[in-house]
Backbone bond lengths (Angstrom), bond angles and torsions (degrees), N, CA, C in turn:
res aa  C-N    CA-C-N  psi(-1)  N-CA   C-N-CA  omega(-1)  CA-C   N-CA-C  phi
1 M - - - 1.386 - - 1.561 111.11 -
2 R 1.265 113.82 124.75 1.510 119.74 -178.15 1.606 110.27 -81.40
3 R 1.325 116.47 138.69 1.428 121.87 -179.55 1.540 107.32 -81.47
4 L 1.306 117.44 144.04 1.422 123.08 171.49 1.495 115.16 -115.55
5 I 1.319 117.73 122.14 1.406 121.15 -167.02 1.574 107.06 -123.22
6 V 1.345 117.46 128.32 1.442 125.04 -178.35 1.554 102.00 -101.29
7 S 1.373 111.95 123.70 1.445 118.53 177.60 1.630 106.03 -123.24
8 T 1.320 112.67 123.08 1.533 112.81 -177.96 1.423 108.73 -152.48
9 F 1.409 116.05 156.27 1.459 127.41 177.87 1.503 102.81 -94.15
10 L 1.362 113.79 138.15 1.498 122.79 178.45 1.523 113.04 -132.35
11 T 1.281 118.15 143.46 1.459 121.12 161.35 1.552 109.74 -76.34
12 L 1.364 120.19 160.55 1.382 124.23 176.31 1.552 114.68 -56.09
13 D 1.362 113.88 -23.50 1.368 112.80 175.21 1.600 114.59 -97.74
14 G 1.295 112.48 23.22 1.475 120.88 170.33 1.500 117.34 85.93
15 V 1.274 123.43 3.19 1.506 129.37 -172.43 1.552 107.18 -82.59
16 M 1.384 115.23 130.61 1.385 120.64 176.23 1.507 110.84 -111.91
17 Q 1.324 120.20 -1.97 1.452 119.04 -170.71 1.437 111.47 -82.59
18 G 1.348 114.21 142.98 1.431 120.77 171.19 1.549 115.82 65.94
19 A 1.416 117.24 29.84 1.417 114.21 -174.06 1.558 116.68 -68.13
20 G 1.454 114.59 -26.37 1.404 120.25 -175.28 1.458 119.19 -79.87
21 G 1.350 121.81 -23.26 1.413 119.18 -173.95 1.486 109.45 165.44
22 P 1.252 113.44 159.87 1.510 120.08 176.39 1.432 113.14 -62.00
23 G 1.388 118.04 135.17 1.441 116.99 -176.86 1.599 112.16 90.78
24 E 1.293 118.47 -14.54 1.469 116.29 -173.33 1.474 111.68 -67.42
25 D 1.433 114.11 -32.43 1.486 121.46 179.02 1.496 103.21 -165.10
26 D 1.335 116.08 97.13 1.552 118.33 -176.11 1.569 104.68 -112.06
27 S 1.335 115.78 21.57 1.511 114.77 178.56 1.478 108.37 -67.53
28 G 1.379 111.29 150.09 1.475 117.02 -178.70 1.502 112.49 81.31
29 G 1.339 120.96 2.08 1.439 125.75 -175.18 1.468 114.94 81.98
30 F 1.367 115.35 20.34 1.441 119.16 -178.94 1.548 111.09 -64.96
31 T 1.316 112.69 127.69 1.521 115.80 -179.76 1.524 115.89 -116.10
32 A 1.388 118.98 4.91 1.462 116.83 -173.87 1.477 111.67 -104.05
33 G 1.348 118.83 27.75 1.505 121.46 -178.96 1.510 108.31 -56.64
34 G 1.332 114.80 139.39 1.382 122.14 174.37 1.527 113.07 101.61
35 W 1.336 117.76 9.68 1.506 122.51 -168.20 1.544 107.69 -66.75
36 S 1.219 124.35 -15.34 1.546 120.78 -171.07 1.536 111.45 -101.55
37 V 1.369 117.50 -11.73 1.435 120.52 -169.42 1.504 115.83 -64.26
38 N 1.289 116.15 -45.25 1.516 119.98 -175.79 1.552 116.45 -74.47
39 Y 1.361 112.95 -3.72 1.571 116.17 179.74 1.492 110.33 -93.36
40 W 1.338 120.69 -3.18 1.479 120.13 -171.07 1.511 109.22 -71.45
41 D 1.420 111.67 139.56 1.541 115.47 177.39 1.567 103.92 -145.65
42 Q 1.339 115.69 -177.59 1.333 122.25 -171.24 1.557 108.57 -68.46
43 K 1.270 119.36 -37.68 1.446 120.26 179.91 1.457 114.69 -57.33
44 M 1.505 112.86 -41.93 1.436 114.79 178.10 1.508 111.16 -66.15
45 G 1.277 118.02 -38.05 1.470 120.55 175.21 1.537 116.70 -58.13
46 E 1.221 113.81 -35.89 1.506 122.06 175.63 1.481 110.38 -67.53
47 V 1.301 119.08 -45.61 1.506 124.43 172.43 1.488 115.03 -55.26
48 M 1.312 114.98 -45.72 1.499 118.92 -174.92 1.530 105.24 -73.46
49 E 1.426 119.59 -38.63 1.394 120.82 -179.80 1.507 110.99 -60.27
50 E 1.301 117.62 -45.10 1.489 123.54 178.14 1.636 110.73 -61.93
51 A 1.271 112.27 -38.06 1.568 114.18 179.76 1.597 110.20 -66.13
52 M 1.418 116.58 -32.47 1.406 121.95 -174.80 1.591 108.87 -100.45
53 S 1.370 119.35 13.89 1.415 115.22 179.01 1.636 109.84 -94.17
54 V 1.275 115.21 -5.24 1.549 121.29 178.30 1.587 105.87 -95.94
55 P 1.215 114.51 156.71 1.392 119.36 176.76 1.671 112.48 -64.50
56 F 1.138 120.83 133.80 1.497 127.03 -176.69 1.462 115.83 -152.98
57 D 1.358 115.38 156.93 1.421 121.58 165.11 1.586 104.61 -123.15
58 V 1.262 114.90 164.37 1.512 119.29 -177.25 1.482 111.13 -117.78
59 V 1.292 114.36 142.69 1.463 120.30 172.34 1.545 108.51 -114.64
60 L 1.255 119.43 126.67 1.472 125.96 -167.38 1.549 109.37 -130.35
61 G 1.284 114.18 147.22 1.506 118.57 160.48 1.519 110.02 -80.23
62 R 1.264 113.34 164.94 1.509 118.61 -173.63 1.409 114.20 -56.19
63 K 1.432 115.79 -47.74 1.405 124.41 178.38 1.423 115.11 -52.69
64 T 1.354 116.05 -57.83 1.417 123.56 176.68 1.422 115.80 -56.32
65 Y 1.272 113.64 -37.54 1.605 115.77 176.08 1.398 110.80 -64.73
66 D 1.341 121.15 -40.94 1.495 120.56 174.92 1.525 112.32 -60.47
67 L 1.237 120.02 -42.93 1.444 127.32 -177.87 1.599 106.96 -60.16
68 F 1.306 114.63 -52.00 1.420 118.21 -176.08 1.477 107.98 -67.98
69 A 1.282 120.04 -44.41 1.479 123.91 -178.06 1.556 111.34 -55.79
70 A 1.331 115.84 -34.21 1.493 122.27 -179.45 1.558 110.05 -75.99
71 H 1.282 114.57 -12.25 1.506 114.94 -171.95 1.427 114.56 -118.85
72 W 1.443 120.22 -52.95 1.523 119.61 -166.96 1.530 110.33 -74.63
73 P 1.368 125.16 -31.42 1.511 119.81 174.01 1.473 112.37 -58.83
74 R 1.290 118.42 -23.25 1.468 121.00 -174.14 1.458 113.33 -91.77
75 V 1.379 116.36 -17.12 1.485 120.35 174.67 1.558 111.15 -126.77
76 P 1.266 116.22 66.91 1.492 121.97 -175.69 1.540 114.32 -62.69
77 D 1.384 114.16 -28.42 1.485 118.87 179.80 1.459 112.96 -96.61
78 E 1.329 120.74 6.19 1.401 122.95 177.11 1.592 103.37 -76.41
79 E 1.430 114.66 154.41 1.463 119.69 174.67 1.578 115.07 -50.16
80 G 1.291 118.34 116.93 1.445 118.38 -178.21 1.457 113.11 101.22
81 G 1.398 116.95 -21.57 1.414 123.17 -170.80 1.614 112.83 -58.86
82 K 1.357 114.55 -52.25 1.467 117.10 -173.65 1.513 111.47 -64.91
83 P 1.437 119.84 -47.55 1.351 119.34 -179.23 1.519 116.43 -57.19
84 L 1.451 116.89 -39.26 1.377 122.80 -174.88 1.551 104.71 -74.22
85 N 1.322 121.10 -43.40 1.388 121.74 178.35 1.441 116.79 -59.27
86 D 1.321 112.94 -33.79 1.477 121.22 -176.87 1.524 114.73 -81.88
87 A 1.358 116.09 -25.60 1.428 122.54 -172.96 1.573 108.54 -72.26
88 T 1.300 115.43 147.50 1.465 117.54 166.48 1.412 115.57 -70.88
89 K 1.313 119.48 129.61 1.505 126.38 -171.94 1.540 105.45 -101.13
90 Y 1.333 117.18 107.48 1.479 116.01 167.56 1.553 112.54 -91.92
91 V 1.285 118.37 123.49 1.422 126.58 -175.85 1.421 117.23 -107.55
92 A 1.270 116.58 121.76 1.519 121.33 174.02 1.543 108.82 -89.73
93 S 1.387 112.84 120.32 1.408 119.86 176.97 1.492 112.73 -149.03
94 R 1.408 120.92 145.13 1.431 120.51 -179.44 1.437 110.28 -83.28
95 H 1.362 115.29 -6.84 1.521 124.14 -178.55 1.481 113.56 -113.15
96 H 1.246 124.19 -174.71 1.444 126.74 176.89 1.571 109.49 -118.14
97 P 1.315 108.15 77.06 1.502 111.53 -178.43 1.449 116.90 -74.61
98 D 1.339 123.04 164.77 1.395 123.93 163.35 1.509 111.47 -69.22
99 L 1.266 122.87 142.84 1.364 125.41 -178.23 1.493 108.17 -124.61
100 P 1.243 126.59 76.93 1.453 126.09 -170.72 1.533 118.33 -79.75
101 W 1.333 110.53 -15.58 1.526 119.07 -178.23 1.557 102.43 -93.16
102 G 1.229 112.27 95.78 1.519 116.91 -178.05 1.496 114.42 -102.91
103 P 1.351 120.59 170.97 1.533 117.31 -2.20 1.359 114.69 -76.65
104 S 1.291 118.91 134.58 1.500 128.61 -175.92 1.493 113.44 -129.14
105 V 1.401 117.03 142.89 1.448 122.25 174.87 1.420 111.46 -135.02
106 L 1.247 116.41 127.72 1.481 126.79 179.51 1.536 107.12 -65.81
107 I 1.267 118.00 131.20 1.493 121.34 166.74 1.535 107.38 -91.02
108 E 1.302 121.87 99.66 1.374 121.22 -177.59 1.573 118.63 -86.66
109 G 1.214 124.57 152.53 1.435 127.23 -177.82 1.494 112.50 73.03
110 D 1.413 122.06 -148.31 1.260 124.13 -177.99 1.463 116.02 -61.58
111 A 1.345 117.28 122.96 1.502 123.22 -179.48 1.513 116.93 -50.10
112 A 1.361 106.58 -52.54 1.510 118.08 -177.82 1.550 109.27 -58.48
113 E 1.279 118.49 -50.09 1.419 122.51 -178.00 1.477 111.90 -59.71
114 G 1.406 112.01 -44.26 1.472 116.75 -177.88 1.560 111.10 -63.24
115 V 1.294 115.51 -38.98 1.518 119.29 179.55 1.484 112.80 -72.38
116 R 1.323 116.58 -34.08 1.432 119.89 174.56 1.529 111.88 -61.23
117 A 1.353 111.31 -40.25 1.523 119.42 176.96 1.478 114.74 -63.56
118 L 1.336 114.28 -36.37 1.513 121.06 177.91 1.475 112.70 -67.59
119 K 1.362 112.95 -37.38 1.472 121.79 178.61 1.550 111.28 -66.38
120 E 1.254 117.16 -29.50 1.434 118.62 178.28 1.456 117.10 -81.81
121 Q 1.353 114.71 -7.60 1.614 120.40 179.86 1.430 104.89 -81.18
122 D 1.330 113.07 164.92 1.462 121.32 163.89 1.459 107.16 -78.73
123 G 1.446 110.71 148.49 1.472 114.54 178.10 1.546 109.38 153.92
124 P 1.284 115.66 -178.94 1.458 119.47 176.41 1.436 116.57 -73.42
125 E 1.297 126.02 175.50 1.421 128.53 -176.65 1.600 105.23 -66.10
126 L 1.295 114.77 156.98 1.475 120.64 174.43 1.496 111.99 -109.39
127 Q 1.366 114.76 119.30 1.530 117.51 -178.19 1.601 104.90 -103.90
128 V 1.292 109.99 143.65 1.424 119.41 172.33 1.429 111.69 -118.24
129 H 1.321 118.84 121.31 1.439 127.88 -176.59 1.535 110.35 -111.46
130 G 1.298 124.80 131.56 1.439 124.63 -178.56 1.411 106.74 57.50
131 S 1.508 114.16 -135.58 1.450 120.11 170.70 1.565 109.78 62.95
132 G 1.383 116.85 50.73 1.408 124.31 -176.66 1.517 114.75 -50.73
133 D 1.355 117.79 -46.79 1.542 119.62 -175.09 1.433 107.81 -68.67
134 L 1.390 118.26 -44.32 1.434 118.52 -178.99 1.535 110.60 -65.66
135 V 1.290 121.70 -36.72 1.485 113.16 176.07 1.471 113.91 -69.42
136 Q 1.342 123.63 -23.62 1.422 118.84 171.59 1.495 112.11 -63.42
137 T 1.340 117.16 -36.67 1.530 118.56 174.43 1.490 111.06 -67.04
138 L 1.232 121.04 -41.78 1.540 125.41 176.53 1.462 107.52 -56.08
139 N 1.351 118.04 -54.09 1.470 120.44 -179.15 1.449 115.65 -52.83
140 R 1.350 115.78 -43.96 1.484 124.17 -171.94 1.583 106.26 -68.51
141 H 1.372 115.83 -26.27 1.489 115.91 -176.09 1.559 110.29 -107.93
142 H 1.279 115.26 15.43 1.506 120.98 170.56 1.526 110.22 58.38
143 L 1.429 113.70 42.57 1.480 114.80 -175.05 1.603 108.97 -101.85
144 V 1.288 120.39 -3.21 1.499 121.36 -177.28 1.527 107.66 -88.51
145 D 1.280 117.07 131.35 1.425 125.83 -178.27 1.538 107.61 -98.72
146 E 1.307 120.15 -25.03 1.477 124.37 -169.11 1.518 112.44 -159.84
147 Y 1.325 119.97 130.43 1.499 120.11 169.71 1.570 112.63 -112.11
148 R 1.256 110.18 130.24 1.558 118.56 171.83 1.542 107.31 -109.50
149 L 1.391 108.54 97.89 1.472 116.03 -173.70 1.476 111.85 -100.38
150 W 1.275 119.63 128.46 1.552 121.69 177.14 1.507 107.15 -108.86
151 F 1.306 115.43 111.21 1.410 120.06 -176.63 1.577 111.03 -99.38
152 F 1.331 115.62 114.98 1.401 125.33 -172.04 1.597 107.40 -92.42
153 P 1.363 117.09 139.88 1.475 118.01 -174.70 1.435 115.32 -82.27
154 C 1.359 110.47 65.38 1.459 117.04 177.67 1.524 109.97 -155.30
155 V 1.356 117.71 157.69 1.396 123.11 177.16 1.512 108.31 -123.28
156 V 1.330 116.54 146.97 1.447 121.90 176.42 1.488 115.86 -120.79
157 G 1.300 117.97 -10.31 1.505 121.07 169.55 1.574 114.01 91.27
158 A 1.334 115.24 -37.83 1.519 118.29 -174.71 1.471 106.16 -154.42
159 G 1.365 117.95 159.57 1.480 123.43 -179.27 1.451 109.38 135.05
160 K 1.345 114.34 170.08 1.477 125.13 -177.01 1.530 107.04 -65.78
161 R 1.388 114.58 129.68 1.453 121.04 -176.46 1.572 110.72 -106.85
162 L 1.261 116.80 152.00 1.553 117.71 176.39 1.410 107.40 -70.15
163 F 1.326 120.86 -48.06 1.467 117.26 -179.54 1.598 102.65 -111.19
164 A 1.363 111.04 95.53 1.425 121.44 -173.67 1.575 109.66 -100.25
165 N 1.279 113.49 173.41 1.545 115.57 -179.85 1.459 113.60 -50.66
166 G 1.289 120.83 128.66 1.408 127.29 178.44 1.483 106.65 106.86
167 T 1.293 122.11 -0.01 1.449 122.61 177.42 1.488 108.75 -68.09
168 V 1.370 113.65 136.24 1.534 117.98 -179.66 1.415 109.15 -76.40
169 P 1.345 121.02 123.59 1.444 129.38 179.51 1.563 109.74 -53.77
170 A 1.343 115.44 128.99 1.424 120.53 179.80 1.527 112.11 -154.60
171 G 1.314 118.42 162.65 1.437 117.73 170.90 1.451 109.19 -102.30
172 L 1.379 114.48 158.67 1.418 122.47 177.33 1.584 108.53 -132.29
173 T 1.308 111.48 152.12 1.448 123.39 178.48 1.464 112.25 -111.15
174 L 1.395 120.47 126.91 1.469 120.21 179.56 1.559 108.46 -88.03
175 I 1.273 112.64 124.51 1.490 116.92 -171.93 1.502 110.66 -114.95
176 D 1.285 121.35 -6.93 1.491 126.19 178.10 1.546 108.95 -167.34
177 S 1.326 115.58 151.12 1.394 118.03 177.58 1.492 112.96 -160.51
178 T 1.304 117.96 153.13 1.522 121.82 175.62 1.480 107.50 -155.70
179 I 1.374 118.35 159.49 1.457 120.79 -178.62 1.513 108.30 -131.02
180 S 1.311 116.05 131.38 1.424 121.07 171.18 1.428 120.28 -67.80
181 T 1.324 115.00 167.48 1.492 115.57 -177.56 1.665 108.66 -70.18
182 T 1.342 115.47 -16.74 1.373 121.25 -174.47 1.633 111.31 -99.78
183 G 1.317 109.44 9.84 1.558 114.98 175.99 1.535 114.26 84.99
184 V 1.286 119.16 16.30 1.450 120.99 176.50 1.536 107.90 -82.13
185 F 1.281 121.01 125.08 1.503 124.59 -178.43 1.533 103.45 -95.66
186 I 1.250 122.75 127.38 1.450 127.65 175.76 1.493 107.45 -118.19
187 G 1.255 110.10 111.09 1.508 123.41 -178.30 1.483 116.31 -114.33
188 T 1.278 117.68 132.76 1.484 123.31 175.11 1.557 109.67 -105.15
189 Y 1.275 118.94 120.38 1.474 125.31 -172.82 1.567 107.85 -124.77
190 V 1.404 111.09 144.10 1.431 115.97 170.96 1.582 110.18 -118.56
191 P 1.276 119.15 147.09 1.481 119.97 175.00 1.572 110.77 -53.71
192 A 1.328 111.89 137.97 1.405 120.50 178.92 1.566 116.56 -125.43
193 G 1.338 115.21 28.85 1.440 119.03 174.05 1.471 109.12 79.08
194 E 1.389 119.33 -158.92 1.405 126.54 -174.99 1.479 108.09 -71.76
195 I 1.400 111.88 153.04 1.490 118.81 179.19 1.539 107.51 -66.45
196 A 1.323 116.65 135.08 1.538 122.09 174.34 1.594 105.22 -82.15
197 I 1.240 114.57 113.03 1.503 121.28 -176.67 1.545 109.02 -85.69
198 G 1.235 121.69 134.42 1.448 123.71 168.73 1.459 112.35 -140.09
199 S 1.376 116.44 -170.70 1.496 121.39 -176.52 1.529 105.15 -151.36
200 F 1.343 112.15 146.04 1.548 122.13 173.70 1.415 109.80 -97.54
201 A 1.256 119.86 -0.71 1.512 124.97 -178.51 1.481 109.54 -62.55
202 L 1.257 122.18 143.53 1.475 121.88 173.42 1.570 116.45 -77.41
203 D 1.250 111.59 138.23 1.471 115.00 -174.97 1.620 108.27 -67.72
204 P 1.223 118.42 115.42 1.422 119.81 -175.11 1.544 114.21 -64.83
205 S 1.256 119.38 -7.95 1.544 122.94 174.95 1.563 111.18 -91.55
206 S 1.391 114.23 -6.23 1.511 108.50 -177.89 1.546 110.81 -100.87
């Protein structure tokens, strides 16, 4: 069984939209694109390099695939370029797009069923980067084995969120963490089943 890992950048108010630059994703009138860029430091680069030092394939939504395909083939020597260019890209799309950034494989039909089938195959871990709509689907079908969440010390007020309305309530366990010199908290979480409900109210019988 292959593990599926979601890795994403988030503002403190949970927004993942447009992290990389203006115009990356301005849907819904989003105007804060590029909010992550000026927080990058050497520590974050080291964490990213470690994550990409193991064999992996990637699972991407169509929009994220197009963004990556426009960037990474042009900068093969940039940090992260070679592993992303070499990895097999599994692309979830309702249509039949051209996939020039290879090696690429279209996930046809139902995305959740397609990813479930990929997980059952032999092979390296599956990493999901960005791909907000796809991640919502994977969350609903309990297909995520690990979350690598990068919380940036900023808020943008509105935008697409990783855990949006309709997210199935669940607990998570923090298994690793580090903090950059710029205040970015990088936490690795694994699903921990249902939320353990409690109360601080005093027992009226005591």
